[in-house]
C-alpha positions as CSV (number, residue, x, y, z in Angstrom):
1,X,164.9,121.4,87.2
2,X,165.9,118.2,85.3
3,X,163.6,115.6,83.7
4,X,164.4,112.8,87.0
5,X,162.4,115.0,89.3
6,X,159.5,114.3,87.1
7,X,156.7,111.3,88.6
8,X,157.9,107.9,87.3
9,X,154.6,107.2,85.4
10,X,154.5,110.4,83.8
11,X,158.2,109.9,82.4
12,X,156.8,106.3,81.7
13,X,154.6,108.5,78.8
14,X,157.9,110.1,77.8
15,X,159.8,107.1,76.7
16,X,157.6,107.3,73.4
17,X,159.4,110.7,72.6
18,X,163.2,110.9,71.0
19,X,164.7,111.3,74.6
20,X,166.7,115.2,74.2
21,X,162.4,115.9,73.9
22,X,161.5,114.0,76.2
23,X,163.9,115.7,78.5
24,X,162.9,119.2,77.5
25,X,159.1,117.9,77.7
26,X,160.0,116.8,81.6
27,X,161.9,120.2,82.6
28,X,158.8,122.0,81.5
29,X,156.5,119.6,83.1
30,X,158.6,119.8,86.2
31,X,158.7,123.6,86.3
32,X,155.0,123.8,85.5
33,X,154.6,122.0,88.7
34,X,157.3,124.1,90.9
35,X,155.3,127.6,89.8
36,X,151.2,126.4,89.4
37,X,150.5,128.4,92.8
38,X,153.6,130.8,93.1
39,X,153.2,132.3,89.0
40,X,150.4,130.5,87.2
41,X,150.9,132.1,84.4
42,X,154.5,131.6,83.7
43,X,153.3,128.0,84.8
44,X,150.9,127.7,81.8
45,X,153.2,129.2,79.7
46,X,155.7,126.2,80.7
47,X,153.1,123.6,80.2
48,X,152.2,125.1,76.5
49,X,155.4,124.5,75.6
50,X,155.5,121.0,76.8
51,X,152.2,121.0,74.3
52,X,153.8,122.0,71.6
53,X,156.3,119.3,71.4
54,X,154.0,116.4,73.0
55,X,150.8,117.1,72.6
56,X,149.8,113.6,72.3
57,X,150.9,112.7,76.0
58,X,147.8,112.3,78.3
59,X,150.1,113.8,81.5
60,X,150.8,117.1,79.8
61,X,147.5,117.7,78.2
62,X,146.3,117.6,82.2
63,X,149.8,119.8,83.0
64,X,147.9,122.3,80.3
65,X,144.9,122.1,81.8
66,X,145.4,122.5,85.6
67,X,147.8,125.6,85.1
68,X,145.0,127.1,83.0
69,X,142.5,126.6,85.5
70,X,145.3,128.0,88.1
71,X,146.3,130.7,85.9
72,X,142.2,131.8,85.5
73,X,141.8,130.8,81.7
74,X,138.7,128.7,82.0
75,X,138.0,127.6,78.5
76,X,141.3,126.4,78.2
77,X,141.6,124.5,81.2
78,X,138.1,122.9,79.9
79,X,139.3,121.9,76.6
80,X,142.5,120.6,78.0
81,X,141.3,118.7,80.8
82,X,138.3,117.3,78.8
83,X,140.7,115.9,76.5
84,X,143.4,114.6,79.0
85,X,140.5,112.5,80.4
86,X,139.7,111.3,77.0
87,X,142.7,110.7,76.3
88,X,143.2,108.6,79.7
89,X,139.7,106.8,80.8
90,X,140.2,109.2,84.2
91,X,137.4,111.1,85.5
92,X,140.0,112.6,88.1
93,X,139.4,116.2,87.6
94,X,135.5,116.5,87.0
95,X,135.2,118.8,89.8
96,X,137.8,121.5,88.3
97,X,135.7,121.3,84.9
98,X,132.4,121.9,87.3
99,X,134.1,125.2,88.7
100,X,135.5,126.1,85.2
101,X,131.8,126.2,84.3
102,X,130.9,128.4,87.3
103,X,133.5,131.2,86.7
104,X,132.4,131.0,83.4
105,X,128.6,131.9,84.7
106,X,127.3,128.3,83.4
107,X,126.2,127.0,87.1
108,X,123.9,124.9,85.7
109,X,126.8,123.2,83.4
110,X,128.0,122.4,86.6
111,X,125.1,121.4,88.1
112,X,124.9,118.3,85.3
113,X,128.6,117.5,85.7
114,X,127.8,116.7,89.1
115,X,124.3,114.3,88.1
116,X,126.2,112.9,85.2
117,X,129.1,111.7,87.5
118,X,128.9,108.0,88.0
119,X,130.3,108.3,91.3
120,X,130.8,104.8,92.3
121,X,133.8,104.7,89.6
122,X,135.4,108.2,91.7
123,X,137.7,108.6,94.1
124,X,136.1,109.9,97.2
125,X,138.0,113.3,97.1
126,X,136.8,113.9,94.0
127,X,133.3,113.5,94.6
128,X,133.3,115.7,97.7
129,X,135.1,118.0,95.8
130,X,132.0,117.2,93.2
131,X,129.6,117.9,95.6
132,X,131.0,121.2,97.3
133,X,131.0,122.9,93.3
134,X,127.5,121.5,92.4
135,X,126.2,123.0,96.0
136,X,127.9,126.3,95.2
137,X,126.5,126.4,91.6
138,X,123.5,125.8,93.6
139,X,123.7,129.1,95.4
140,X,125.0,130.9,92.3
141,X,121.5,129.8,91.0
142,X,119.6,131.2,94.2
143,X,118.6,127.8,95.4
144,X,120.1,128.6,98.6
145,X,118.1,125.7,100.6
146,X,119.2,123.0,98.1
147,X,122.7,123.9,98.3
148,X,122.0,122.8,102.1
149,X,120.2,120.4,101.3
150,X,123.2,118.9,99.0
151,X,125.7,119.1,101.5
152,X,124.6,117.2,104.5
153,X,125.6,114.1,103.7
154,X,127.4,111.7,106.4
155,X,130.9,112.5,106.0
156,X,130.2,115.5,107.6
157,X,130.9,113.5,111.0
158,X,132.9,111.2,110.4
159,X,135.0,110.6,113.0
160,X,138.3,110.3,111.4
161,X,139.2,113.2,109.5
162,X,140.2,113.3,105.7
163,X,142.0,115.7,103.7
164,X,138.7,116.8,102.3
165,X,136.9,117.2,105.8
166,X,137.9,120.7,106.8
167,X,136.3,121.6,103.0
168,X,133.5,120.3,103.4
169,X,132.7,121.4,106.9
170,X,133.4,125.2,105.6
171,X,130.8,124.8,102.7
172,X,128.3,123.2,104.9
173,X,129.2,126.6,107.4
174,X,129.1,128.9,104.1
175,X,125.4,127.5,103.0
176,X,124.2,127.4,106.4
177,X,125.2,131.0,106.4
178,X,123.8,132.2,102.9
179,X,120.4,131.3,104.7
180,X,120.2,132.6,107.9
181,X,121.2,130.3,110.0
182,X,124.1,131.4,112.2
183,X,124.3,129.8,115.2
184,X,124.6,126.8,113.2
185,X,126.9,128.4,110.8
186,X,129.0,129.2,114.1
187,X,129.1,125.5,115.2
188,X,130.0,124.1,111.8
189,X,132.8,127.0,111.2
190,X,134.4,125.7,114.2
191,X,134.6,121.9,113.3
192,X,136.2,123.4,110.2
193,X,138.8,124.9,112.1
194,X,139.1,121.6,114.4
195,X,140.4,119.7,111.6
196,X,142.0,122.4,109.4
197,X,145.6,121.7,110.3
198,X,147.1,123.0,107.0
199,X,145.0,126.2,107.1
200,X,143.2,125.3,103.7
201,X,140.4,127.5,104.5
202,X,139.9,130.5,106.6
203,X,137.5,128.9,108.9
204,X,138.9,130.1,112.2
205,X,139.1,134.3,111.0
206,X,134.8,133.6,110.0
207,X,134.6,132.2,112.9
208,X,136.1,135.1,114.9
209,X,134.1,137.3,112.1
210,X,131.3,135.9,113.6
211,X,132.3,136.3,117.1
212,X,132.7,140.2,115.8
213,X,136.6,140.2,116.2
214,X,138.1,142.6,114.6
215,X,141.8,141.0,113.6
216,X,144.4,144.2,113.4
217,X,145.0,145.3,109.9
218,X,141.7,143.6,108.0
219,X,140.7,147.6,107.0
220,X,143.5,148.2,105.6
221,X,143.3,149.1,102.0
222,X,144.4,146.6,98.9
223,X,147.3,147.7,97.0
224,X,146.2,150.0,94.4
225,X,145.2,147.4,91.3
226,X,147.0,148.6,87.7
227,X,145.2,151.5,85.5
228,X,142.9,150.4,83.3
229,X,144.1,152.1,81.0
230,X,146.9,150.1,80.0
231,X,149.5,152.9,82.5
232,X,149.9,150.1,85.0
233,X,152.3,147.1,84.3
234,X,150.8,145.0,81.2
235,X,149.6,141.3,82.2
236,X,151.6,139.1,80.4
237,X,150.2,136.3,77.8
238,X,150.8,133.2,78.0
239,X,151.6,132.8,74.2
240,X,154.4,136.3,75.1
241,X,155.5,133.7,77.4
242,X,156.6,130.9,75.5
243,X,160.3,132.4,75.1
244,X,159.9,133.4,78.6
245,X,159.8,129.6,79.7
246,X,162.1,128.8,77.6
247,X,164.6,131.0,79.0
248,X,163.5,129.9,82.6
249,X,164.7,126.7,81.7
250,X,168.3,127.9,79.9
251,X,169.2,129.4,83.7
252,X,169.1,126.0,84.3
253,X,171.2,125.1,81.2
254,X,174.4,123.9,83.4
255,X,172.1,121.0,85.0
256,X,172.8,117.8,84.5
257,X,170.2,116.8,82.0
258,X,171.8,113.5,81.0
259,X,169.6,111.9,83.7
260,X,167.9,108.6,82.0
261,X,164.1,108.7,81.6
262,X,164.5,105.1,83.1
263,X,166.1,106.1,86.1
264,X,165.2,105.5,90.1
265,X,161.8,106.8,90.5
266,X,162.0,109.9,92.4
267,X,158.8,111.9,93.9
268,X,157.2,114.7,91.2
269,X,157.4,118.6,92.1
270,X,154.5,119.8,94.7
271,X,151.1,120.6,92.5
272,X,152.4,118.8,89.1
273,X,149.0,116.5,90.1
274,X,149.9,114.0,87.1
275,X,150.7,110.9,88.9
276,X,146.9,109.8,87.8
277,X,148.1,109.5,84.1
278,X,147.5,106.3,83.9
279,X,147.8,104.3,80.5
280,X,148.1,106.8,78.1
281,X,148.8,106.8,74.3
282,X,152.1,106.6,73.8
283,X,152.3,108.1,69.6
284,X,154.6,111.0,68.3
285,X,155.3,114.0,69.3
286,X,153.8,116.1,66.4
287,X,151.1,118.7,67.0
288,X,148.2,118.3,65.8
289,X,146.6,119.9,62.9
290,X,142.4,120.6,63.1
291,X,141.9,117.0,61.2
292,X,143.0,115.3,63.8
293,X,141.1,116.7,66.8
294,X,137.6,115.9,68.6
295,X,135.2,118.0,68.0
296,X,135.8,119.9,71.2
297,X,139.7,119.7,71.2
298,X,141.4,122.9,70.4
299,X,144.7,122.9,68.1
300,X,147.9,124.2,69.4
301,X,146.7,127.8,67.9
302,X,143.4,127.9,69.5
303,X,145.0,127.0,72.8
304,X,147.2,129.5,72.9
305,X,144.5,132.0,71.3
306,X,142.1,130.8,74.4
307,X,144.8,131.2,76.9
308,X,145.8,134.8,75.9
309,X,142.3,136.0,75.7
310,X,140.0,134.3,77.9
311,X,139.1,137.6,80.6
312,X,139.2,136.0,84.2
313,X,135.8,135.8,85.7
314,X,134.9,137.7,88.6
315,X,135.1,136.0,91.4
316,X,136.5,132.8,90.2
317,X,140.3,132.6,91.8
318,X,141.6,129.5,92.3
319,X,142.5,128.9,95.9
320,X,145.5,126.7,95.4
321,X,147.0,123.2,95.4
322,X,143.6,121.1,95.9
323,X,142.7,122.5,93.1
324,X,140.0,124.6,94.6
325,X,138.3,128.3,93.6
326,X,137.5,130.7,96.2
327,X,133.6,130.3,95.1
328,X,133.2,126.9,96.4
């Protein structure tokens, strides 16, 4: 992994740093993008290592927030993505923030984020994801009919499927099933499956389940979890994995690290999700202390503490590359 693998917009942000520092930060960000789905804990460790060197770069804060979300570190994700929004002037991760609030057992805050959003200024994909999360929050509060009503939008029946169409139809089908409208739910699971060419949802499986079809292997027991008394392998903490992140980069030390950050544009790694960084502040790369921070920002030490100590919420595991959690 080399610095030139990073998206050109993000590389432009790093020009405010000394070149050796910029290259190290870039490699950590590339590693974050590559690992975020496969090993989100290690991805978060890489992102935190980049944060230590470049906490004033908005793309770095975005990477920490998204990696924390995928790793189930909800408080860290909220703090970092709020900081990213403030630094970049964008509102591209409102759905992720709302989903974190749900994971922390605060569905009212998720609904408040939906109500307070300027949907005319939001990208349509972000607006749809935020709607799905807000409807799920209504369901969390027991307002199941309200959840159904929220999802009855014209985008449900769009003639030309969009990347979010399958997820919207799936969420609507799930809401219908929750209020006992089984036949309608079956129809919408079917319509979701029809446009889900990437397999983002399990609409096809839900459809078979409603039809009473049992897929072989469904009844097999899951792998036993690690012993609660700690006899199983200990969960790695992001602050303990900082050295692991550095070691992970050291494995590639023979790669050419002299690629100029001003070089040709190349596609970023999948999952990095930092292309919308915008015109971020190009300040120095020193770590910030409490005197530099806003009321809701974290110092480096606080961010690492939250990343290591925040327990994952039940049912809050993210579902993958579109920053979607299973509960949506």
